[in-house]
N, C-alpha and C positions, 0 to 999 in steps of 0.2 A: 508442053508435055507434062503429063502428070504420072506420078509413079503408082504402081499397083500396090496393094497391101502386101503382097509377097516380096516385092522389091524393097519396100520400107522395112519390113521385118528383117530381111537379109542385111540391110545397112545397119539396123539397130543391133543385130547379133554380132556383126563384124566389129562395130564400135565397142560393144561390151567385151568381146574377146580381147581387143587391143587394150582397153582400160585395165582388164585383169592382169595382163602382162606388165603394163607400166606400173601398176600398184605393187606387183611382186618386186620389180627392180628397185623402186623407191624403198620398200621395206627392207630388202636385203642390204642395200647400201647404207641405210640408217640404223641397221641392227634393231629394227622394229619387229620383234619375234611374233607378236600377235598379228601384225600386218601381213607377214609372210603366211601364217596359218590361214588368214582370211582369204587367200587366193586359191587354196586347195580345199577340196571336199574332205570331210573327216575320214573317208575310206580311201583317199588317194594314195598313190605310190609315187616314189621318186627314185631315180637312178642317176646320181651325180658322179658315178664312177667310184670315188672313195667312200661314198655313202649310198647304200641301197636300203630302202625301207619305206616308211610312210611319209606322206607329204608333211604332216605335222611334226614328225620326227626329224625331217630335214630342217625345219625351222629351229628346232632345239640344237641341231648340229651346227647351224650357222652361228648360234649364240656362243658356241665353243671357240669361234674365231675372234671373239671380241678382244681378247688380250694379245692376239697374234698379229693383228693388222691395225694400222692407224685409220685407214679408210679404204673404201672400195667404190668404184663407179662402174655401173653397167651401161652399155650403149647397145641398143637393140634396133635392128633394121630388118628389111626384107621379110616382113611379117606376111605370111600367106595362110589364110583360113579356108578350109574346105568343109563347109557345113552340110551335114546330113541329118535333118531333123533336130533332135536334142543332143547330138554329138557333133564335134568338130575336130578335125585334125588341123593343128596349128604349128607351122614351122616358122622359126624366127632365128636370125643370125644374131650372135652377141659377141661383144668384146667386153671383158671385165678387166679393169685396171685396179690393182690392189697395192697399196703402200704397206709393206711388211715391217714388223718390229724387229725380228731377229730371224734371219739376217736382215740387215737394213737394205732391202732391195725393193724395186718396183717390179711387180709381176704383171705381165700382160698375157691374157689367154683368150682364145676365141673358139667359138664353136656354134652349135645350133641347139635350141630347145626344140625337141620333138614332143609336142604336147597333145594328148588326147583330152579334150575338154568336154564337159557335160553341162547341159542347162537343166536346172531343177527349179521349179517354181519361178521361171523367168530369169534366173541368175546363172551366169556362166562362171565355172571354176575349173581348175585343173583336176583331172581324174588320174591320169598317168603321165608323168614327165620323165623323159630320157634326155640326158645331156649327151650330145654328140660332139666330141672334142676334135678340133681341127688343128690348133697350133698353140704354142706357148713361147714366150720370150721373157727372160728375166734380166734386169739391168741394175747396176749400182745406182743407188738413190742420189739424185742431184736436184736440190730444191733451191730456187733463188727468186723470190717474189720481187726483189728490188728491180729486176729487169723490166717488169711490167708495171712498176710503181703502185702495187697494191699495198695500202697502208697496213700497219700492224693492227689498228682498230678497223675492222671491216665486218662483213657478214660471212663468217667462216663456216664451212660444212662441219657439222657435229653429228653425234648419234642421237637416236630417239631418246627422250622427247625434246632435246635441247636444240636440234637443228632448226634453222629459220623456217623450213617448210611447215613445221608444226606450230609456228608462232602466228601472231596476229599479222595478216598480210597488209593491213593498212599502215602499219608502222613497224619498223624493224630496227632495234637498237644494235649498233655495232658491238662486236665481241672481240676480245684480244686474240691475236693469232696463236693457235695451238703450238706448243713447243716443237712438235714433229714437223711443223711447216716453216720453222726458222731456216734462214738461208744456210746452205752447206757451202763452205769455201772450197772452190775447185782449183 
């Protein structure tokens, strides 16, 4: 069986739309502000509920969380792309886990990104993003790496540009555990 040119283009477009979403999540989690901007068109809009404005403005708003949270991790699934020419409707479910500074809690929230994406010169980016919020759960922080035997010197998640993802992938020097990852006595 051989694929038609139209089928190959659809696969290429779907992969490009998925990569755009994954790059957004990486950049948001690592506080890579330019990386977030790179996933939006300059004329894009974003409605995150507490923020409504431009996509690039959202990237700047994310930077405002730098001192409010130790870390965040986005988990995205159920990505559905409906492509119509150079526009695509992309729905994806997300869970975001954020370890907050004050109060010292772990915040879990979930919802969906409703993205209208556009392809320009062969590149897909977000044109209109709306966060659809589904649930939230906040818990007292309880960290204990001793349970899983992760040593103090390991490859710890950090912010841009210090995170291991931005370093040489052929060798990675361990780093000391950040203070906010120290075990909490329960």
